[in-house]
Wavefront OBJ file of the C-alpha trace (Angstrom):
o trace
v -76.806 81.257 -139.276
v -80.387 81.030 -140.413
v -82.791 82.530 -137.830
v -85.233 79.611 -138.182
v -82.479 77.100 -137.444
v -81.588 79.063 -134.309
v -85.181 79.043 -133.095
v -86.385 75.622 -134.229
v -83.092 73.731 -134.580
v -82.347 71.370 -137.453
v -85.536 69.330 -137.915
v -83.869 66.692 -140.134
v -81.264 65.864 -137.490
v -83.927 65.516 -134.781
v -86.046 63.193 -136.945
v -83.054 60.943 -137.669
v -82.117 60.935 -133.986
v -85.704 59.981 -133.021
v -85.686 57.106 -135.545
v -82.384 55.786 -134.210
v -83.547 56.084 -130.583
v -86.674 54.038 -131.357
v -84.664 51.202 -132.906
v -83.459 48.395 -130.667
v -79.736 47.735 -130.455
v -80.534 44.048 -130.964
v -82.664 44.358 -134.091
v -80.851 43.355 -137.288
v -79.731 45.949 -139.807
v -82.520 46.256 -142.378
v -79.919 46.977 -145.072
v -78.341 43.518 -144.728
v -78.429 41.252 -147.802
v -81.561 39.112 -147.710
v -79.705 35.858 -146.927
v -77.842 37.441 -143.994
v -81.070 39.009 -142.693
v -82.750 35.592 -142.734
v -79.800 33.973 -140.954
v -79.701 36.615 -138.194
v -83.463 36.448 -137.544
v -83.649 32.645 -137.813
v -80.845 32.147 -135.285
v -82.350 34.803 -132.982
v -85.576 32.723 -133.003
v -83.589 29.680 -131.813
v -83.213 27.797 -135.107
v -80.154 25.678 -135.880
v -78.726 26.777 -139.195
v -76.295 24.677 -141.275
v -75.007 26.215 -144.502
v -73.966 23.741 -147.228
v -72.041 24.651 -150.376
v -72.945 21.439 -152.230
v -75.116 18.338 -151.966
v -72.204 16.343 -150.513
v -72.112 18.716 -147.541
v -75.887 18.316 -147.121
v -75.452 14.524 -146.785
v -72.523 14.953 -144.399
v -74.345 17.454 -142.178
v -77.518 15.356 -142.199
v -75.461 12.452 -140.827
v -73.965 14.792 -138.195
v -77.500 15.713 -137.053
v -78.390 12.017 -136.795
v -75.237 11.316 -134.765
v -75.775 14.326 -132.469
v -79.293 13.147 -131.590
v -78.719 9.363 -131.808
v -81.353 9.052 -134.559
v -79.680 6.312 -136.627
v -81.932 3.331 -137.429
v -85.067 5.002 -136.085
v -88.471 5.777 -137.544
v -88.857 9.123 -139.353
v -91.897 10.990 -140.632
v -91.297 12.053 -144.249
v -93.801 12.584 -147.065
v -91.441 13.877 -149.766
v -90.143 11.083 -152.029
v -87.308 13.376 -153.217
v -85.825 13.088 -149.688
v -86.163 9.329 -149.233
v -82.579 8.620 -150.389
v -81.232 10.558 -147.361
v -83.214 8.217 -145.127
v -82.535 4.974 -146.987
v -78.751 5.416 -146.929
v -78.887 5.874 -143.137
v -81.228 2.931 -142.408
v -84.101 5.187 -141.352
v -87.627 3.837 -141.697
v -90.125 6.255 -143.251
v -92.990 3.953 -144.199
v -94.537 3.849 -140.726
v -95.837 6.900 -138.904
v -95.862 5.651 -135.313
v -93.604 7.490 -132.861
v -91.173 9.092 -135.322
v -87.975 10.533 -133.854
v -88.157 13.528 -136.210
v -89.917 14.971 -139.239
v -87.817 15.435 -142.404
v -89.202 17.825 -145.004
v -88.687 20.490 -147.631
v -90.506 23.843 -147.346
v -92.144 26.502 -149.503
v -89.963 29.481 -148.604
v -87.686 31.032 -146.001
v -88.901 34.440 -144.771
v -86.038 36.857 -144.095
v -87.735 39.702 -142.221
v -88.979 37.442 -139.419
v -86.635 34.438 -139.692
v -89.479 31.990 -140.229
v -90.093 29.013 -142.521
v -93.230 28.843 -144.666
v -94.944 25.488 -145.230
v -98.131 24.275 -146.897
v -100.131 21.066 -147.290
v -97.524 20.012 -149.873
v -95.215 19.392 -146.897
v -97.547 18.993 -143.894
v -100.405 17.153 -145.646
v -103.424 17.399 -143.312
v -101.372 17.688 -140.114
v -101.340 20.763 -137.913
v -98.023 22.006 -136.527
v -98.697 20.678 -133.023
v -99.454 17.213 -134.459
v -95.961 16.909 -135.946
v -92.893 15.701 -134.023
v -91.083 18.297 -131.903
v -87.874 17.611 -133.844
v -87.843 18.774 -137.470
v -85.085 18.743 -140.094
v -85.757 21.008 -143.091
v -83.886 20.861 -146.390
v -84.037 24.141 -148.358
v -81.964 26.209 -150.783
v -80.821 29.829 -150.815
v -83.072 30.568 -153.823
v -86.084 30.026 -151.524
v -85.216 33.008 -149.297
v -87.732 35.840 -149.710
v -88.065 39.170 -147.925
v -91.547 38.867 -146.404
v -94.488 36.555 -145.856
v -96.461 38.384 -148.563
v -93.619 37.561 -151.009
v -93.932 33.939 -149.890
v -97.683 33.912 -150.536
v -97.114 35.434 -153.974
v -94.489 32.767 -154.708
v -96.923 29.978 -153.731
v -99.603 31.514 -155.961
v -97.218 31.625 -158.945
v -95.739 28.181 -158.279
v -98.995 26.243 -158.101
v -100.913 28.267 -160.709
v -104.527 27.709 -159.702
v -104.154 24.491 -157.669
v -103.217 26.269 -154.461
v -102.181 24.196 -151.457
v -104.055 24.533 -148.183
v -102.729 24.535 -144.629
v -100.276 27.389 -145.341
v -98.436 28.179 -142.142
v -95.115 29.493 -140.863
v -92.946 28.236 -138.021
v -91.140 31.061 -136.287
v -90.257 29.865 -132.778
v -87.605 27.160 -132.525
v -87.082 26.998 -128.793
v -89.406 27.043 -125.806
v -89.882 30.535 -124.397
v -88.433 30.913 -120.906
v -91.409 33.091 -119.996
v -94.749 32.955 -121.710
v -95.623 36.278 -123.283
v -98.261 37.475 -125.707
v -95.851 37.134 -128.674
v -95.576 33.369 -128.084
v -99.238 32.857 -127.150
v -100.774 30.050 -129.207
v -97.495 29.275 -130.970
v -95.914 25.851 -130.988
v -92.126 25.736 -130.672
v -90.106 23.171 -132.618
v -86.528 21.956 -132.284
v -85.616 22.708 -135.883
v -82.480 22.152 -137.971
v -82.199 23.886 -141.352
v -79.911 22.368 -143.987
v -79.488 25.254 -146.422
v -77.971 24.447 -149.816
v -76.290 27.242 -151.782
v -77.869 27.202 -155.248
v -77.437 30.790 -156.450
l 1 2 3 4 5 6 7 8 9 10 11 12 13 14 15 16 17 18 19 20 21 22 23 24 25 26 27 28 29 30 31 32 33 34 35 36 37 38 39 40 41 42 43 44 45 46 47 48 49 50 51 52 53 54 55 56 57 58 59 60 61 62 63 64 65 66 67 68 69 70 71 72 73 74 75 76 77 78 79 80 81 82 83 84 85 86 87 88 89 90 91 92 93 94 95 96 97 98 99 100 101 102 103 104 105 106 107 108 109 110 111 112 113 114 115 116 117 118 119 120 121 122 123 124 125 126 127 128 129 130 131 132 133 134 135 136 137 138 139 140 141 142 143 144 145 146 147 148 149 150 151 152 153 154 155 156 157 158 159 160 161 162 163 164 165 166 167 168 169 170 171 172 173 174 175 176 177 178 179 180 181 182 183 184 185 186 187 188 189 190 191 192 193 194 195 196 197 198 199 200
């Protein structure tokens, strides 16, 4: 046996052991595929995740959300004309903005490493997060999942090519914290459903 190994031990083994000891048992495996990493982190943050293989399943699950919350024939906040057909076929009013039961929207990107959803003024207009309804239903696709927030910012920059949206923000907390801590300080929780369409 090598004399240095006897005296100092195997440094590589100790370093790996230290890295593993510092990692929480509850933190997701960083080697997971990006879509699985997003799902694990999003659900850990309290989000309600509904995977849909086709647009028919999106419509069906949207109706299930309405039934679960008794939101049929109510007023909804929605700015995206591409989503109006979901509302019209379920007798939901989206022309008025007074006392909406929920906010229905698309998003910019889904951020895997923190399980958050990235929005901009293209979705939120001039509203701040705390000015929007507590209940939010987001329609997104698997092609919008990115690794990190910096990837999301890069995607926005490329997508809008010079006419960048303002009010870029991420929602990360989807349930009220049982105890206030510094990680939740200043954050606004939302009861959020994600309808995720497989498009890859």
